[in-house]
N, C-alpha and C positions, 0 to 999 in steps of 0.2 A: 521462518520460512524464507528461503531465497528463491526469487522468481526472476526469469529473464524478462526484459522489456522489449517489445517489438520495435520501438523507435530507437532505443538505446540498448542494443543487444549485449554490449560488454558490461553494462551497469547491473548491479544487483542491489536489492534493498530488502529490508525485513519488515514484515507486518506481524501484528499480533491480534488475535481474535479473542474476545471474551464472550463466551456463550453462557447464557443463563437458561436453566431448565426448571420447569415447574410441573409436578405430577408426571414426571417421565417424558415430558414433551419440551421441545425447544421453545423458549419464550421470547428470547431476544438475542441479537448478535451485535456486538460493538467491534469495529475494526479500527485499529490504530496503525497509521501508515508511518513508515520510516522516513528518514531524511533523504533528500536527493543526492546524487553523486557530487563529489567535491567540485567546486568551481561554478556551480549553478545555484541560483536562488530557487526557492520552492515555486515562485511564480514563473520563472523562466523554464524550469523543468516541466511544469504543468502545460505551459504554452507549447513547448516543443513536442510534448506527448499527445497533444490534441485535447487536453482536458481544461485548458485555460482560455 
């Protein structure tokens, strides 16, 4: 999935979701986040995006 980022509108990233079902119902969701745009560390990107 490619999603725009409000703070970094030109940046795109990929996430992957792992959904586990049991008895036809959603049991859990694990989200794996992609790497930040080139030139930024994960910490710097999180801080600029308001999550750090």
